[in-house]
C-alpha positions as CSV (number, residue, x, y, z in Angstrom):
1,M,-18.2,-5.9,-19.7
2,A,-17.0,-8.0,-16.8
3,R,-18.6,-8.9,-13.5
4,V,-15.9,-8.2,-10.9
5,L,-15.7,-9.2,-7.2
6,V,-13.6,-6.7,-5.3
7,T,-12.4,-7.8,-1.9
8,D,-11.5,-5.7,1.2
9,G,-14.4,-3.3,1.0
10,E,-13.0,-1.6,4.1
11,E,-10.0,-0.2,2.2
12,R,-9.9,3.1,0.4
13,A,-8.2,1.4,-2.5
14,A,-11.2,-0.9,-2.9
15,L,-13.4,2.2,-3.1
16,A,-11.3,3.6,-5.8
17,V,-11.4,0.3,-7.7
18,V,-15.2,0.1,-7.4
19,R,-15.7,3.7,-8.6
20,S,-13.3,3.2,-11.5
21,L,-14.7,-0.1,-12.8
22,G,-18.3,1.0,-12.2
23,R,-17.9,4.1,-14.3
24,A,-16.3,2.0,-17.0
25,G,-19.5,-0.1,-17.2
26,H,-18.4,-3.2,-15.3
27,D,-20.8,-5.0,-12.9
28,V,-18.9,-4.6,-9.6
29,R,-19.6,-6.6,-6.4
30,V,-17.9,-6.1,-3.0
31,C,-17.0,-8.3,-0.1
32,A,-15.5,-7.4,3.3
33,A,-14.9,-8.8,6.8
34,R,-17.6,-6.4,8.1
35,E,-21.0,-5.3,7.2
36,R,-21.6,-2.0,5.5
37,S,-18.1,-1.4,4.2
38,L,-16.7,1.7,2.7
39,A,-16.6,0.5,-0.9
40,G,-19.9,-1.3,-0.5
41,A,-21.6,2.0,0.1
42,S,-20.6,3.3,-3.3
43,R,-23.4,3.8,-5.9
44,W,-21.3,1.7,-8.2
45,A,-21.4,-1.4,-6.0
46,R,-24.2,-3.7,-7.2
47,R,-24.0,-6.2,-4.3
48,E,-22.2,-6.5,-1.0
49,A,-21.5,-9.5,1.2
50,R,-19.7,-10.2,4.5
51,V,-16.9,-12.9,4.6
52,P,-14.4,-14.1,7.2
53,S,-11.2,-12.1,8.0
54,P,-8.3,-12.9,5.6
55,L,-6.0,-12.4,8.6
56,A,-7.7,-14.4,11.3
57,E,-9.2,-17.2,9.1
58,P,-7.3,-17.3,5.7
59,A,-8.6,-20.8,4.7
60,A,-12.2,-20.0,5.6
61,Y,-11.8,-16.6,3.9
62,A,-10.6,-18.2,0.6
63,S,-13.3,-20.7,0.6
64,A,-16.0,-18.1,1.2
65,V,-14.7,-15.6,-1.3
66,N,-14.3,-18.2,-4.1
67,A,-17.8,-19.6,-3.4
68,L,-19.2,-16.1,-3.5
69,A,-17.5,-15.3,-6.8
70,L,-18.9,-18.6,-8.3
71,R,-22.4,-18.0,-7.0
72,W,-22.4,-14.5,-8.4
73,R,-20.9,-15.8,-11.7
74,C,-18.0,-13.3,-11.5
75,D,-15.6,-13.1,-14.4
76,V,-12.8,-11.6,-12.3
77,L,-11.7,-11.7,-8.6
78,L,-9.7,-8.7,-7.5
79,P,-8.0,-8.9,-4.1
80,V,-7.0,-5.5,-2.7
81,S,-5.0,-6.3,0.5
82,E,-1.9,-8.3,0.9
83,A,-3.6,-10.7,3.3
84,S,-6.4,-11.3,0.8
85,A,-4.0,-11.9,-2.1
86,L,-2.0,-14.4,0.0
87,A,-5.2,-16.3,0.8
88,L,-6.6,-16.3,-2.7
89,L,-3.7,-16.7,-5.1
90,A,-3.2,-20.3,-6.4
91,P,0.2,-22.0,-6.7
92,A,1.9,-22.0,-10.1
93,G,0.2,-24.5,-12.5
94,V,-3.1,-24.5,-10.6
95,R,-6.0,-22.8,-12.2
96,P,-8.0,-20.6,-9.8
97,P,-11.8,-20.9,-9.8
98,V,-12.1,-17.3,-11.0
99,P,-9.3,-15.5,-12.8
100,L,-7.2,-13.0,-10.8
101,P,-5.1,-10.3,-12.5
102,F,-2.0,-11.2,-10.5
103,P,1.2,-13.3,-10.8
104,T,1.5,-16.7,-9.2
105,R,1.4,-17.1,-5.4
106,E,5.1,-17.8,-5.4
107,A,5.9,-14.5,-7.2
108,F,3.6,-12.6,-4.9
109,R,5.1,-14.1,-1.8
110,A,8.6,-13.3,-3.1
111,I,7.9,-9.6,-3.7
112,C,6.3,-9.4,-0.2
113,D,9.7,-10.5,1.3
114,K,11.6,-7.2,1.9
115,R,14.9,-9.0,2.2
116,R,14.6,-10.4,-1.3
117,V,13.3,-7.2,-2.7
118,L,16.2,-5.2,-1.3
119,E,18.7,-7.7,-2.7
120,A,17.1,-7.4,-6.1
121,A,17.0,-3.6,-5.9
122,E,20.7,-3.3,-5.7
123,A,21.1,-5.4,-8.8
124,A,18.5,-3.1,-10.5
125,G,20.5,0.0,-9.6
126,I,18.3,1.2,-6.8
127,A,20.0,2.3,-3.6
128,V,19.0,0.6,-0.3
129,P,19.5,1.9,3.2
130,A,22.2,0.5,5.5
131,Q,20.7,-2.3,7.4
132,L,21.0,-5.3,9.7
133,V,18.9,-8.5,9.1
134,L,18.0,-10.3,12.4
135,E,16.8,-13.7,11.5
136,T,15.8,-14.7,15.1
137,R,15.0,-13.0,18.4
138,E,18.3,-14.3,19.8
139,A,20.2,-12.5,17.1
140,R,19.3,-9.2,18.7
141,L,21.8,-10.0,21.5
142,A,24.7,-9.6,19.0
143,V,23.7,-6.1,17.9
144,E,26.0,-3.4,19.3
145,P,26.0,0.4,19.1
146,S,28.8,0.2,16.4
147,S,26.6,-2.1,14.3
148,I,24.4,0.6,12.8
149,T,24.0,4.4,13.1
150,C,20.8,5.6,14.8
151,P,18.1,6.8,14.2
152,V,16.8,3.5,12.7
153,V,13.6,1.9,11.6
154,V,12.7,-1.6,12.6
155,K,10.7,-3.3,9.9
156,P,9.2,-6.8,9.6
157,A,10.7,-8.8,6.7
158,R,7.1,-9.5,5.8
159,S,4.3,-7.0,6.6
160,V,1.8,-10.0,6.9
161,R,3.3,-13.0,8.6
162,D,2.0,-16.5,9.1
163,E,1.0,-17.2,12.7
164,G,-0.5,-20.6,13.5
165,E,-3.5,-21.2,11.3
166,G,-4.0,-17.4,10.8
167,R,-1.9,-14.4,9.8
168,A,-0.9,-11.2,11.6
169,K,0.2,-7.7,10.6
170,Q,3.3,-6.1,12.1
171,A,3.9,-2.4,12.4
172,V,7.1,-0.4,11.7
173,I,8.9,0.9,14.8
174,H,11.1,4.0,14.9
175,A,14.1,4.1,17.3
176,A,15.9,7.5,17.8
177,D,18.8,6.1,19.7
178,W,20.5,2.9,20.9
179,V,18.4,2.6,24.1
180,A,15.1,2.8,22.1
181,L,16.4,0.2,19.6
182,R,17.2,-2.3,22.4
183,V,13.7,-1.8,23.9
184,A,12.1,-2.2,20.6
185,L,13.9,-5.5,19.8
186,D,13.4,-6.8,23.3
187,D,9.6,-6.2,23.0
188,L,9.2,-8.1,19.8
189,P,8.1,-11.7,20.2
190,E,9.9,-14.6,18.4
191,A,7.1,-14.8,15.8
192,A,7.9,-11.2,14.7
193,Y,11.3,-12.2,13.4
194,P,13.1,-12.0,11.0
195,V,13.2,-8.1,11.1
196,L,15.2,-5.5,9.3
197,V,17.0,-2.7,11.3
198,Q,17.4,0.0,8.7
199,Q,19.2,3.4,9.0
200,R,16.5,6.0,8.8
201,V,16.4,8.0,5.5
202,V,15.1,11.5,6.2
203,G,13.4,13.1,3.2
204,P,10.2,13.2,1.0
205,G,8.5,9.9,0.1
206,V,8.1,9.1,-3.6
207,G,6.0,6.4,-5.2
208,I,6.5,4.9,-8.6
209,F,3.4,3.0,-9.7
210,L,3.5,0.5,-12.6
211,L,1.2,-1.9,-14.4
212,T,3.3,-4.6,-16.1
213,W,1.9,-7.4,-18.2
214,D,3.7,-10.0,-20.4
215,Q,7.0,-8.1,-20.0
216,R,5.4,-4.8,-21.1
217,V,4.9,-1.7,-19.0
218,R,1.3,-0.6,-19.7
219,A,0.9,2.2,-17.2
220,V,3.2,4.5,-15.1
221,F,2.4,7.0,-12.4
222,A,4.4,8.9,-9.7
223,H,3.5,10.9,-6.7
224,R,5.2,12.5,-3.7
225,R,3.9,12.4,-0.2
226,L,3.1,15.6,1.5
227,R,1.8,14.3,4.8
228,E,1.4,10.9,6.4
229,K,-0.3,9.0,9.1
230,P,1.4,8.5,11.5
231,P,3.4,11.8,11.0
232,S,6.7,10.0,11.3
233,G,5.9,7.9,8.2
234,G,3.1,5.5,7.1
235,V,0.2,5.8,4.8
236,S,-0.1,9.1,2.8
237,V,-3.0,11.4,3.7
238,Y,-2.0,14.3,1.4
239,R,-0.1,13.8,-1.8
240,E,0.6,15.2,-5.3
241,S,1.1,13.7,-8.7
242,V,4.6,14.4,-10.1
243,A,6.3,13.7,-13.5
244,P,8.0,10.3,-13.4
245,D,11.8,10.2,-13.2
246,P,12.7,8.1,-16.3
247,A,15.7,6.6,-14.7
248,L,13.7,5.6,-11.6
249,V,11.0,4.1,-13.8
250,R,13.5,2.0,-15.7
251,R,15.0,0.7,-12.5
252,A,11.6,0.0,-10.9
253,S,10.6,-1.9,-14.1
254,A,13.8,-3.9,-13.9
255,L,13.1,-4.7,-10.3
256,L,9.6,-6.0,-11.0
257,A,10.9,-8.0,-14.0
258,A,13.3,-9.8,-11.7
259,F,10.3,-11.2,-10.0
260,E,8.5,-12.0,-13.2
261,W,5.8,-9.6,-12.1
262,R,2.4,-9.5,-13.7
263,G,-0.1,-6.8,-12.5
264,V,0.0,-3.6,-10.6
265,A,2.7,-2.6,-8.0
266,M,3.9,0.4,-6.0
267,V,7.7,0.9,-5.7
268,E,8.0,3.1,-2.6
269,L,11.2,5.2,-2.1
270,K,12.5,8.0,0.1
271,V,14.8,10.7,-1.3
272,D,17.5,11.6,1.1
273,Q,17.2,15.3,1.7
274,A,20.9,15.7,2.2
275,T,22.2,13.9,-0.9
276,G,19.1,13.6,-3.2
277,T,19.6,9.8,-3.4
278,P,16.4,7.8,-3.7
279,Y,16.4,4.8,-1.4
280,L,14.0,1.8,-1.8
281,M,11.7,1.3,1.1
282,E,9.5,-1.5,-0.1
283,V,7.4,-2.9,-3.0
284,N,3.6,-3.4,-2.6
285,G,2.3,-5.8,-5.2
286,R,-1.3,-4.7,-5.0
287,F,-3.4,-1.6,-5.3
288,W,-2.3,1.2,-2.9
289,G,-4.2,3.5,-0.6
290,S,-3.7,6.6,-2.8
291,L,-5.0,4.9,-5.9
292,Q,-7.7,7.6,-6.4
293,L,-5.0,10.2,-7.1
294,A,-3.7,8.3,-10.0
295,I,-7.2,7.9,-11.5
296,D,-7.9,11.6,-11.0
297,A,-4.6,12.5,-12.7
298,G,-5.4,10.4,-15.7
299,V,-4.1,6.8,-15.2
300,D,-7.0,4.5,-14.5
301,F,-5.1,1.5,-13.2
302,P,-8.1,-0.7,-12.4
303,A,-9.6,-0.4,-15.9
304,L,-6.2,-0.8,-17.5
305,L,-5.6,-3.9,-15.4
306,L,-8.9,-5.5,-16.6
307,D,-8.0,-4.6,-20.2
308,A,-4.7,-6.5,-19.8
309,L,-6.4,-9.5,-18.3
310,A,-8.9,-9.5,-21.2
311,G,-6.0,-9.7,-23.7
312,K,-6.5,-6.3,-25.2
313,P,-3.5,-5.1,-27.1
314,A,-0.9,-3.0,-25.2
315,V,-0.8,0.7,-26.0
316,P,1.7,3.3,-24.8
317,P,1.3,4.2,-21.1
318,P,-1.3,7.0,-20.8
319,A,-0.1,10.6,-20.0
320,Y,-1.3,12.2,-16.8
321,R,-1.3,15.6,-15.2
322,P,1.4,16.5,-12.6
323,G,0.4,18.8,-9.8
324,V,-2.9,17.1,-9.0
325,R,-3.4,16.8,-5.2
326,S,-5.5,14.4,-3.2
327,R,-6.5,14.7,0.4
328,W,-7.8,11.9,2.7
329,W,-9.7,14.1,5.1
330,W,-10.0,11.8,8.2
331,G,-6.4,10.8,7.7
332,E,-5.5,14.5,7.8
333,V,-7.5,14.9,11.0
334,D,-5.7,12.0,12.6
335,H,-2.4,13.6,11.5
336,A,-3.3,16.9,13.1
337,L,-4.5,15.3,16.3
338,A,-1.3,13.4,16.6
339,R,0.7,16.5,16.2
340,L,-1.4,18.3,18.8
341,R,-1.3,15.6,21.4
342,R,2.3,14.4,21.2
343,S,5.7,15.9,21.1
344,P,8.0,15.6,18.0
345,R,10.2,13.3,20.0
346,A,7.3,11.0,21.0
347,L,6.3,10.9,17.3
348,S,9.9,10.1,16.2
349,L,9.8,13.1,13.9
350,P,13.1,14.2,12.2
351,P,14.7,17.6,13.0
352,G,13.2,20.7,11.3
353,E,9.6,19.7,11.4
354,P,7.2,22.6,12.2
355,G,5.7,23.1,15.6
356,R,2.3,21.9,16.7
357,L,0.2,24.9,15.7
358,A,2.0,25.4,12.4
359,A,1.6,21.7,11.6
360,V,-2.2,21.8,12.3
361,A,-2.5,25.0,10.3
362,R,-0.7,23.4,7.4
363,C,-3.2,20.5,7.5
364,L,-6.2,22.9,7.4
365,A,-4.8,25.2,4.7
366,P,-6.6,24.7,1.4
367,H,-4.7,24.3,-1.9
368,R,-6.4,25.2,-5.1
369,G,-7.6,22.1,-6.9
370,D,-7.4,19.8,-4.0
371,R,-9.5,16.7,-4.5
372,G,-11.2,14.7,-1.7
373,E,-10.1,11.1,-1.8
374,V,-13.3,9.6,-0.3
375,L,-15.8,12.5,-0.5
376,R,-17.3,12.8,-4.0
377,W,-20.6,14.6,-4.4
378,S,-21.5,12.2,-7.2
379,D,-21.0,9.3,-4.8
380,P,-21.5,10.7,-1.2
381,L,-22.4,7.6,0.8
382,P,-18.9,6.3,1.3
383,A,-17.8,9.5,3.0
384,W,-20.9,9.4,5.2
385,R,-20.1,5.8,6.2
386,E,-16.4,6.6,6.9
387,T,-17.4,9.6,9.0
388,V,-19.8,7.4,11.1
389,D,-17.0,4.8,11.6
390,W,-14.4,7.5,12.5
391,L,-16.7,9.1,15.1
392,G,-17.6,5.7,16.4
393,G,-14.0,4.9,16.8
394,R,-13.5,7.9,19.0
């Protein structure tokens, strides 16, 4: 069994990784940019340490994490967030101090570039939304009402961008009309560019999750989003496992192969409710927030990833159970509070969304077989730590 250092202990995905690998018998350690992290509270976390922020101090972060992994004699280093992977991945041809189950830094940076991903998606047969690419802040001045049909979504070309000696994250902005779009583009600093202005696709979110290794697909999973935070679109707070669409899996696999991908990835799509066409939103080349649902349904991605890194022979992708639902409780509360406090227009919700009270009732309504993402009676401390943090944030 391996000794594994899992980064980003503040993330729910890190908690799912720790629980998965701990149950499989691995010796799991956690590091985070804060003390007493979510994943560090798990019964399966043997040790926990604080390190610098991968966003504010990427160089110091990489030095501290690699030193920690060597001091603890770890066999595997497993970054969870995009910022951590960018800081820790070595260039092609450079051997890292501790093995990482990832592709090269160049491949990872390429798949984080939404422009390149959307170009490759069309070649792989995946539809992409109508969009404008604004390379610089000055380019916004050439955008006219006839350039693209509102409503639109303004996205960074990279979710994590270089900024001086550090890095910064950039949020997605919804614009319902031309005036809102002008305001959004004017408010963005030069460092935020390039940005994508995409025509908004209204419909359910679908995720295709893959583990590819040495040109082989070793695991497949799919889910649909039932609710998100923020309500207009973001991280899923309530979701359900669904049977994978074979055509989408083939196209998603071809997309990853174009980047010579090696590891786990989430291919995120939205299905247009009017036409049924799935449109690519982005690709996340790392573990995703709803990872626990895949594990609960029967696809243990963290354990399978370590098997691949260890050189174990590939076997057919494991089957899983459709219809399994997972709920992130405090995310649901945030969704309900947002619906109570703000109007559908202020939240940039599409037409046809239920009213405030109906939306809150839908959040609270139980569904037979629902599973708590964080709260597990066999491992209760992470839920307690998350609750204290949530109340403290209020």
